[in-house]
PATOR-45172 format. One record per residue: residue in one letter; x, y, z of N, C-alpha, C in turn; residue number from 1. Coordinates in pm, whole numbers, plus 50000, padded with zeros to 5 digits. Example, Ala and Ser with C-alpha at 12.3 -4.5 7.8 and 13.67 -1.06 7.14 Angstrom:
// residues 2
<sevo a <51319 49431 50780> <51230 49550 50780> <51320 49670 50780> 1> <sevo s <51285 49775 50708> <51367 49894 50714> <51290 50003 50787> 2> 
This chain:
// residues 141
<sevo m <51188 49376 48545> <51046 49348 48540> <50982 49456 48453> 1> <sevo t <50905 49415 48353> <50841 49511 48265> <50723 49577 48335> 2> <sevo q <50676 49685 48273> <50564 49760 48332> <50438 49673 48339> 3> <sevo s <50411 49596 48235> <50290 49513 48235> <50301 49398 48335> 4> <sevo s <50419 49340 48347> <50433 49231 48445> <50428 49286 48587> 5> <sevo m <50477 49409 48607> <50468 49470 48739> <50322 49499 48773> 6> <sevo a <50246 49548 48677> <50104 49574 48700> <50030 49444 48729> 7> <sevo q <50064 49339 48657> <50002 49209 48680> <50036 49157 48819> 8> <sevo f <50162 49172 48860> <50204 49130 48993> <50127 49208 49100> 9> <sevo a <50114 49338 49080> <50041 49422 49176> <49896 49381 49185> 10> <sevo s <49836 49355 49073> <49696 49314 49070> <49677 49179 49139> 11> <sevo q <49769 49086 49116> <49761 48956 49181> <49777 48968 49332> 12> <sevo a <49867 49055 49375> <49888 49074 49520> <49761 49128 49585> 13> <sevo y <49698 49224 49520> <49576 49282 49577> <49465 49178 49580> 14> <sevo r <49445 49108 49467> <49338 49008 49462> <49361 48895 49561> 15> <sevo g <49485 48853 49576> <49517 48746 49671> <49485 48787 49814> 16> <sevo a <49518 48910 49848> <49489 48958 49983> <49338 48981 50000> 17> <sevo a <49272 49028 49896> <49129 49057 49906> <49046 48930 49922> 18> <sevo v <49093 48821 49866> <49019 48695 49877> <49034 48636 50017> 19> <sevo a <49150 48652 50078> <49178 48591 50207> <49118 48668 50324> 20> <sevo v <49104 48798 50311> <49054 48882 50419> <48957 48985 50363> 21> <sevo p <48878 49049 50450> <48788 49156 50402> <48869 49268 50335> 22> <sevo p <48810 49340 50242> <48883 49441 50165> <48956 49546 50249> 23> <sevo l <48895 49596 50355> <48964 49696 50437> <49088 49638 50504> 24> <sevo r <49076 49515 50552> <49192 49450 50613> <49299 49425 50507> 25> <sevo a <49258 49391 50385> <49354 49368 50277> <49435 49494 50249> 26> <sevo v <49368 49608 50246> <49437 49735 50221> <49538 49760 50333> 27> <sevo i <49497 49736 50457> <49587 49756 50571> <49708 49664 50561> 28> <sevo l <49685 49538 50529> <49795 49442 50514> <49888 49481 50399> 29> <sevo l <49831 49527 50290> <49913 49566 50176> <49997 49690 50207> 30> <sevo l <49940 49785 50280> <50019 49902 50320> <50133 49861 50412> 31> <sevo n <50106 49768 50502> <50214 49714 50587> <50322 49649 50501> 32> <sevo g <50280 49576 50399> <50375 49511 50309> <50460 49611 50233> 33> <sevo a <50400 49722 50192> <50476 49825 50121> <50580 49888 50213> 34> <sevo v <50541 49917 50336> <50636 49974 50433> <50750 49876 50459> 35> <sevo s <50716 49750 50480> <50816 49647 50505> <50912 49636 50387> 36> <sevo s <50860 49639 50266> <50946 49629 50147> <51039 49749 50135> 37> <sevo l <50989 49868 50169> <51076 49986 50165> <51188 49975 50268> 38> <sevo q <51156 49924 50387> <51258 49906 50490> <51363 49804 50445> 39> <sevo k <51317 49694 50387> <51410 49592 50337> <51494 49646 50222> 40> <sevo c <51435 49729 50139> <51508 49792 50028> <51622 49877 50083> 41> <sevo l <51591 49957 50182> <51691 50044 50242> <51804 49962 50305> 42> <sevo q <51769 49858 50377> <51870 49773 50440> <51960 49707 50336> 43> <sevo a <51899 49655 50231> <51978 49589 50126> <52067 49691 50053> 44> <sevo q <52014 49809 50028> <52092 49913 49959> <52214 49952 50044> 45> <sevo e <52191 49968 50174> <52302 50006 50261> <52405 49894 50275> 46> <sevo a <52361 49769 50258> <52453 49654 50261> <52514 49628 50124> 47> <sevo r <52483 49716 50029> <52534 49708 49892> <52488 49582 49818> 48> <sevo r <52369 49535 49854> <52305 49424 49781> <52201 49488 49688> 49> <sevo f <52251 49541 49579> <52171 49628 49494> <52057 49556 49423> 50> <sevo e <52079 49435 49378> <51971 49360 49311> <51858 49331 49408> 51> <sevo e <51893 49292 49530> <51792 49265 49632> <51717 49394 49667> 52> <sevo a <51791 49504 49678> <51728 49633 49709> <51628 49670 49600> 53> <sevo h <51668 49652 49476> <51578 49686 49365> <51454 49597 49366> 54> <sevo a <51472 49470 49399> <51356 49379 49406> <51258 49424 49514> 55> <sevo h <51309 49467 49628> <51220 49515 49735> <51151 49645 49695> 56> <sevo l <51224 49734 49627> <51163 49858 49579> <51052 49827 49479> 57> <sevo t <51079 49733 49390> <50979 49693 49291> <50855 49636 49358> 58> <sevo r <50874 49558 49462> <50760 49502 49535> <50678 49612 49602> 59> <sevo a <50744 49707 49666> <50673 49816 49733> <50593 49898 49632> 60> <sevo t <50655 49932 49521> <50583 50013 49422> <50473 49931 49354> 61> <sevo a <50493 49802 49338> <50388 49717 49279> <50266 49711 49370> 62> <sevo i <50289 49704 49500> <50176 49703 49595> <50098 49834 49582> 63> <sevo l <50170 49945 49581> <50102 50075 49571> <50031 50090 49436> 64> <sevo r <50093 50039 49333> <50029 50045 49201> <49902 49961 49200> 65> <sevo g <49908 49843 49260> <49789 49759 49268> <49677 49826 49346> 66> <sevo l <49713 49891 49455> <49611 49963 49532> <49550 50076 49449> 67> <sevo s <49632 50147 49374> <49580 50259 49295> <49494 50210 49179> 68> <sevo l <49529 50095 49122> <49453 50044 49007> <49319 49983 49048> 69> <sevo h <49303 49949 49174> <49178 49887 49218> <49082 49986 49282> 70> <sevo l <49111 50113 49271> <49018 50215 49319> <48905 50229 49219> 71> <sevo d <48785 50254 49269> <48669 50273 49183> <48630 50421 49187> 72> <sevo p <48670 50498 49084> <48640 50641 49086> <48490 50672 49079> 73> <sevo v <48412 50581 49025> <48268 50604 49017> <48206 50597 49157> 74> <sevo r <48238 50492 49229> <48183 50475 49364> <48257 50560 49467> 75> <sevo g <48389 50576 49448> <48470 50646 49547> <48475 50796 49529> 76> <sevo g <48443 50843 49410> <48442 50987 49384> <48574 51055 49412> 77> <sevo a <48566 51167 49483> <48683 51249 49510> <48783 51176 49600> 78> <sevo v <48734 51091 49690> <48825 51015 49777> <48910 50921 49693> 79> <sevo a <48848 50850 49601> <48923 50758 49514> <49023 50834 49428> 80> <sevo d <48982 50949 49377> <49074 51030 49296> <49194 51075 49378> 81> <sevo r <49168 51118 49500> <49276 51166 49586> <49369 51051 49627> 82> <sevo l <49312 50935 49656> <49395 50819 49689> <49481 50778 49571> 83> <sevo f <49423 50782 49450> <49498 50749 49330> <49619 50842 49317> 84> <sevo e <49596 50972 49336> <49705 51069 49329> <49809 51043 49438> 85> <sevo t <49762 51012 49558> <49852 50987 49670> <49939 50865 49645> 86> <sevo y <49877 50753 49606> <49954 50631 49580> <50058 50656 49471> 87> <sevo n <50019 50724 49365> <50113 50749 49256> <50223 50846 49295> 88> <sevo a <50191 50945 49378> <50295 51036 49427> <50395 50961 49514> 89> <sevo l <50347 50867 49595> <50437 50788 49679> <50526 50696 49595> 90> <sevo i <50470 50641 49488> <50549 50558 49396> <50661 50640 49335> 91> <sevo i <50627 50757 49284> <50727 50844 49220> <50833 50887 49321> 92> <sevo a <50790 50920 49442> <50885 50961 49546> <50982 50849 49578> 93> <sevo a <50932 50726 49588> <51018 50612 49618> <51118 50587 49505> 94> <sevo l <51071 50596 49383> <51160 50573 49268> <51266 50682 49258> 95> <sevo r <51226 50806 49287> <51323 50916 49281> <51425 50909 49395> 96> <sevo a <51383 50859 49510> <51471 50854 49627> <51572 50740 49618> 97> <sevo y <51535 50636 49545> <51618 50514 49540> <51759 50546 49491> 98> <sevo g <51857 50507 49573> <51997 50522 49536> <52052 50663 49552> 99> <sevo r <51973 50754 49603> <52019 50892 49619> <52079 50912 49758> 100> <sevo p <52154 51020 49775> <52221 51042 49904> <52127 51050 50025> 101> <sevo h <52008 51103 50010> <51916 51118 50123> <51805 51013 50120> 102> <sevo m <51840 50897 50069> <51742 50790 50054> <51677 50752 50188> 103> <sevo r <51758 50742 50292> <51706 50702 50424> <51597 50799 50471> 104> <sevo e <51623 50929 50465> <51526 51029 50511> <51401 51028 50423> 105> <sevo n <51422 51015 50293> <51307 51014 50201> <51221 50890 50221> 106> <sevo f <51284 50775 50237> <51209 50652 50262> <51136 50659 50395> 107> <sevo r <51196 50724 50494> <51128 50740 50624> <51002 50824 50608> 108> <sevo r <51011 50933 50531> <50893 51018 50507> <50785 50941 50429> 109> <sevo i <50828 50864 50330> <50732 50784 50252> <50667 50680 50343> 110> <sevo s <50748 50612 50423> <50695 50512 50517> <50599 50575 50617> 111> <sevo d <50634 50693 50668> <50546 50763 50761> <50411 50795 50695> 112> <sevo s <50414 50834 50570> <50291 50862 50496> <50207 50736 50481> 113> <sevo l <50274 50626 50449> <50203 50499 50435> <50145 50454 50568> 114> <sevo l <50218 50475 50677> <50167 50437 50808> <50049 50525 50849> 115> <sevo d <50051 50653 50810> <49936 50741 50835> <49814 50691 50758> 116> <sevo l <49836 50653 50633> <49726 50596 50553> <49673 50469 50617> 117> <sevo r <49763 50386 50663> <49722 50261 50728> <49638 50289 50852> 118> <sevo q <49680 50385 50932> <49603 50421 51051> <49465 50472 51014> 119> <sevo s <49456 50546 50907> <49326 50596 50861> <49235 50480 50821> 120> <sevo w <49292 50385 50746> <49212 50269 50706> <49175 50183 50825> 121> <sevo e <49263 50175 50926> <49229 50101 51047> <49112 50167 51120> 122> <sevo a <49108 50300 51121> <48996 50372 51184> <48867 50346 51107> 123> <sevo v <48875 50345 50976> <48757 50316 50894> <48710 50173 50919> 124> <sevo d <48803 50080 50927> <48770 49940 50953> <48704 49925 51090> 125> <sevo a <48760 49991 51190> <48702 49982 51325> <48562 50042 51328> 126> <sevo a <48543 50153 51260> <48410 50215 51255> <48311 50126 51183> 127> <sevo a <48354 50062 51076> <48265 49972 51002> <48228 49851 51086> 128> <sevo r <48324 49798 51161> <48294 49683 51247> <48201 49722 51360> 129> <sevo s <48220 49837 51419> <48133 49879 51530> <47993 49911 51478> 130> <sevo a <47981 49957 51355> <47849 49982 51298> <47777 49851 51269> 131> <sevo r <47852 49747 51236> <47791 49616 51209> <47748 49546 51337> 132> <sevo l <47817 49570 51447> <47785 49502 51573> <47642 49528 51621> 133> <sevo p <47595 49652 51628> <47456 49673 51671> <47356 49611 51574> 134> <sevo a <47386 49615 51445> <47294 49555 51346> <47290 49404 51363> 135> <sevo d <47407 49344 51390> <47411 49198 51411> <47334 49158 51535> 136> <sevo s <47348 49234 51644> <47277 49199 51767> <47127 49221 51751> 137> <sevo a <47085 49319 51672> <46942 49341 51648> <46883 49228 51564> 138> <sevo n <46961 49174 51473> <46913 49062 51388> <46900 48933 51467> 139> <sevo r <46975 48920 51574> <46970 48797 51654> <46844 48789 51741> 140> <sevo r <46785 48902 51768> <46668 48903 51858> <46548 48850 51792> 141> 
C-alpha cells in the first residue's frame, strides 16, 4: 500500500466513523480499532501469517494517521500539536517494533498508551454529555 493510498484509507476511515457517530465517539471507536488491529497483527505474526500481520499493522497505523491528519491546530492549539506528536510517535513505535524480538512487549506498551488515550477521550465525552444534560433540561421548560 503506497503512502498516499494509506493516507486516503485513513481519511476515509475517520470520515466514515465521524458521519455515523458524534466526533468524540468516533475517536474512541477508532482508538479501539487501532488496538484491535495491533492485537490481530501480533497474533498473525506469531502464527507466521506475515501478510495478514502486515495488513493489520497497516490498518492500525492508518487509523492513527487519520486521527493525526484530522486534528485542527488552529482550534486545538497545544493540545492538537501534542496529540499529533503522540499519534505519530505511536505509529513509528509500531513500525519499529514489527517483526522484532520484543514485539509483544512493545505492542503491549503501544496498546496501553492507546487505551489510556481512549479513556481520556471517554472522560471528555462523558463531561460533554453531562454538560449538555442541564442545558437540554433548561430548554425544555
